[in-house]
VEXLUM-935247 format. One record per residue (C-alpha): x, y, z; residue in three letters. Coordinates in pm, whole numbers, padded with zeros to 5 digits, always signed. Layout:
XYZala ...
This chain:
+00183-00184+01766met +00549-00291+01780lys +00669-00499+01488leu +00792-00768+01727ser +00860-00837+02093gln +01192-01011+02031leu +01481-00926+02262pro +01744-00709+02095val +02003-00983+02127ser +02116-01299+01949thr +01881-01593+01904gly +01915-01944+01764leu +01709-02152+01525gly +01571-02460+01703leu +01533-02780+01501arg +01369-03108+01605ala +01690-03309+01666pro +01796-03055+01929his +01469-03010+02120val +01545-03283+02373glu +01890-03137+02449ala +01743-02789+02496val +01473-02915+02731leu +01732-03106+02934ala +01995-02833+02961ser +01804-02502+02928arg +02107-02334+02761pro +02179-01963+02787asp +02012-01856+02462val +01827-01524+02444ala +01545-01650+02220trp +01456-01930+01979trp +01300-01944+01635glu +01112-02247+01499val +00940-02330+01172his +00567-02284+01226ser +00454-02575+01011glu +00643-02829+01223asn +00392-02766+01505tyr +00063-02756+01313phe -00006-03117+01408gly -00001-03054+01783gly +00088-03355+01996gly +00430-03410+02151ala +00615-03157+01932pro +00381-02876+02037leu +00394-02985+02402ala +00775-02962+02390ser +00757-02622+02223leu +00521-02490+02490leu +00758-02616+02759ala +01039-02418+02597ile +00811-02118+02558arg +00767-02103+02936arg +01137-02017+02971asp +01225-01834+02648tyr +01082-01590+02393pro +00990-01767+02068leu +00961-01659+01707ser +00738-01850+01464leu +00895-01858+01117his +00680-01981+00829gly +00820-02166+00528val +00507-02298+00356gly +00244-02026+00313leu +00364-01902-00025gly +00273-01534-00001leu +00361-01481-00367gly +00148-01759-00516arg -00111-01661-00775leu -00399-01863-00631gly -00570-01797-00302glu -00372-01856+00015leu -00448-02195+00169asp -00733-02146+00417ala -00639-02450+00625arg -00278-02336+00651his -00392-01993+00767leu -00629-02143+01026ala -00353-02366+01163gln -00114-02072+01180leu -00368-01861+01368arg -00431-02141+01617glu -00058-02190+01673leu -00003-01819+01728val -00284-01815+01983gln -00135-02113+02167arg +00230-02006+02164val +00193-01626+02192glu +00521-01574+02004pro +00737-01264+02015ala +00731-01250+01633ala +00565-01418+01335val +00737-01421+00997ser +00703-01559+00645glu +00909-01556+00324his +00850-01345+00015leu +00818-01657-00198ala +00578-01880-00390trp +00551-02258-00370asn +00238-02363-00559gln +00100-02337-00912his -00175-02518-01102ala -00237-02756-00815gly +00126-02858-00778arg +00328-02779-00465tyr +00703-02722-00469tyr +00916-02797-00164asn +01118-02479-00198asp +01107-02104-00139leu +01081-01978-00498leu +01152-01607-00554pro +00872-01382-00669val +00955-01198-00996pro +00961-00826-00916arg +00753-00721-01217val +00466-00477-01262asp +00180-00560-01025gly +00387-00753-00772val +00372-00482-00505ile -00009-00471-00500ala -00028-00850-00513his +00206-00904-00218leu +00064-00613-00018ala -00282-00767-00040gly -00156-01102+00083arg +00039-00950+00370ile -00264-00744+00475ala -00478-01060+00465gln -00244-01246+00702val -00204-00949+00936gln -00581-00902+00956asp -00621-01271+01040leu -00351-01276+01307leu -00423-00926+01439gln -00052-00852+01455arg +00230-00743+01223pro +00388-01002+00996leu +00762-00995+00930leu +00854-01064+00567ile +01187-01219+00464glu +01388-01191+00142asn +01488-01519-00021val +01779-01651-00226ser +01752-01669-00605ala +01947-01868-00862tyr +01811-01715-01183val +01715-01361-01275gly +01383-01262-01433phe +01325-01041-01736ala +01118-00729-01684gly +01192-00673-01317glu +01118-00315-01218val +01237-00289-00858ile +01516-00422-00636gly +01442-00659-00350glu +01536-00409-00081gly +01318-00144-00247glu +01030-00393-00269leu +01054-00478+00099met +01065-00111+00198ala +00757-00036-00013glu +00565-00331+00132leu +00642-00199+00480his +00518+00146+00378arg +00193+00009+00237arg +00107-00254+00498thr +00299-00170+00816gly +00463-00514+00809cys +00807-00564+00957gly +01119-00674+00773leu +01315-00987+00848leu +01640-00933+00662val +01832-01246+00565asp +02187-01127+00502leu +02306-01467+00381asn +02042-01457+00107asn +02163-01114-00004phe +02519-01252-00013his +02419-01564-00208val +02235-01345-00459asn +02546-01131-00491ala +02759-01437-00569leu +02514-01586-00819asn +02347-01284-00977leu +02579-00989-00908gly +02337-00814-00670val +02498-00546-00451asp +02417-00657-00092pro +02520-00322+00058leu +02277-00144-00175ala +01999-00380-00068glu +02075-00309+00298val +02085+00065+00231ala +01736+00051+00076ala +01579-00073+00402leu +01467+00186+00661pro +01588+00119+01014ala +01239+00165+01158ala +01107-00122+00944ala +01372-00380+01039val +01258-00618+01313ala +01495-00914+01279glu +01813-01025+01100ile +01907-01377+00988his +02260-01501+00929val +02353-01849+00812ala +02602-02040+00602gly +02596-02147+00237phe +02767-02413+00028glu +02882-02439-00332tyr +02737-02702-00566phe +02864-02716-00925asp +02990-02360-00895gly +02664-02218-00760thr +02631-02076-00409ala +02332-02244-00243val +02159-02120+00072asp +02171-02453+00256thr +02206-02326+00613his +02453-02611+00636gly +02783-02437+00710ala +02933-02176+00938ala +02851-01812+00873val +03104-01675+00624ser +03335-01382+00693ala +03158-01190+00415glu +02818-01233+00579val +02960-01127+00916leu +03101-00814+00750ala +02758-00747+00597leu +02605-00791+00944leu +02846-00532+01082asp +02749-00287+00807ala +02377-00353+00861ala +02395-00300+01236leu +02587+00022+01186arg +02307+00143+00959gln +02009+00022+01162trp +02142+00009+01517gly +02108-00299+01744pro +01860-00561+01622gln +01753-00916+01708pro +01999-01141+01518val +01930-01509+01454leu +02174-01787+01369leu +02013-02043+01137glu +02130-02400+01080arg +01908-02649+00894asp +02147-02913+00761ser +02470-03070+00883asn +02329-03009+01228leu +02561-03226+01435gly +02530-03230+01813glu +02363-02939+01987phe +02682-02863+02182ala +02863-02788+01855glu +02592-02552+01732leu +02575-02387+02072tyr +02944-02296+02049gln +02881-02140+01708glu +02592-01946+01861tyr +02809-01820+02147leu +03071-01698+01899gln +02810-01505+01702leu +02657-01358+02018ala +03003-01243+02129leu +03068-01089+01786his +02744-00892+01805val +02808-00777+02163arg +03158-00658+02072arg +03020-00463+01778leu +02753-00304+01997glu +03018-00230+02258gly +03193-00015+01998asn +02887+00214+02009thr +02681+00159+01697leu +02582+00481+01527glu +02278+00460+01300val +02367+00610+00965thr +02030+00598+00792ala 
C-alpha cells in the first residue's frame, strides 16, 4: 500500500477563516490539509469540507491524539478519527510524535517525547494500533522542542526512520521544526534530514517561526525563512520530488495574502524540480 495518495506538488493548510473564500473562488491549489479534530463534530464545518473534497485532494492532519502519552489512546478520539476518514476518504492521514495528556490532565500543546530507552517500542505499538484501526498507513511528524532531555539515546531522524522500519508508517517531515530545534537546542537539521530514507518520506511541511524572549517558537505565524527554504532544497535533492505543504496557523490575514505566499512557494519548488533533482540517498 502506498504511504499516501497526495499529489507530488505543493499544498496549502486550510484554516476555518479561509474556508468561505476557498469555496467561493476555488483557487488553483494542488491539495489542502486540515486539522482532523476541527471536523469531529460534523455539521456545517464537515459539510464545507466535503464540498472542498469534491474538487481537491485532502490530507487529514491530527493534533490531539497524543501518540506518545503513557496512558491508553483515547477510544472516542480514535472512533471519531476513523469515522472522519471514512467520510472524507483523504489522500493522507497524519499525526504528531507528541504527548498531550498525563494523570488526567490535558495540555493544549504538542509536547516532545523524550527519546529514551523503550520509546521506540512504545511509539511503534501506538502507531500500529492506529494503522490497524484505520486500515491504512499513518504519517508521523516530528515536533519542535524547547528543552532537551537527559538520557536520550537516539536522534529524532533516527527515531522516525526506525519507526518506519518497524511499522511501515510514512514520514511527514516538518523542516521548520528541525530548524527551530537547531536554533534552540543546537540540533543539526541536515543530519536529521540525512537520517531519513527517501522511500519513507511521504510529505514535507514548511512554515514560519517567531522569536519570543530570545527563543525561536514554531508559531506558523510568519513567512517561511530563507534558512528553511534552503533546508527544503537540500531535502528535495536527497529525497527527490515530494508533496510540500505550506502551513499558517496564526497571523492569518486575508486568504488572498496567504495565496500569494503559497504561489511563491509553489514556484520555488517547481524551479528546483526544473533543475533536475538527483536523489543522493
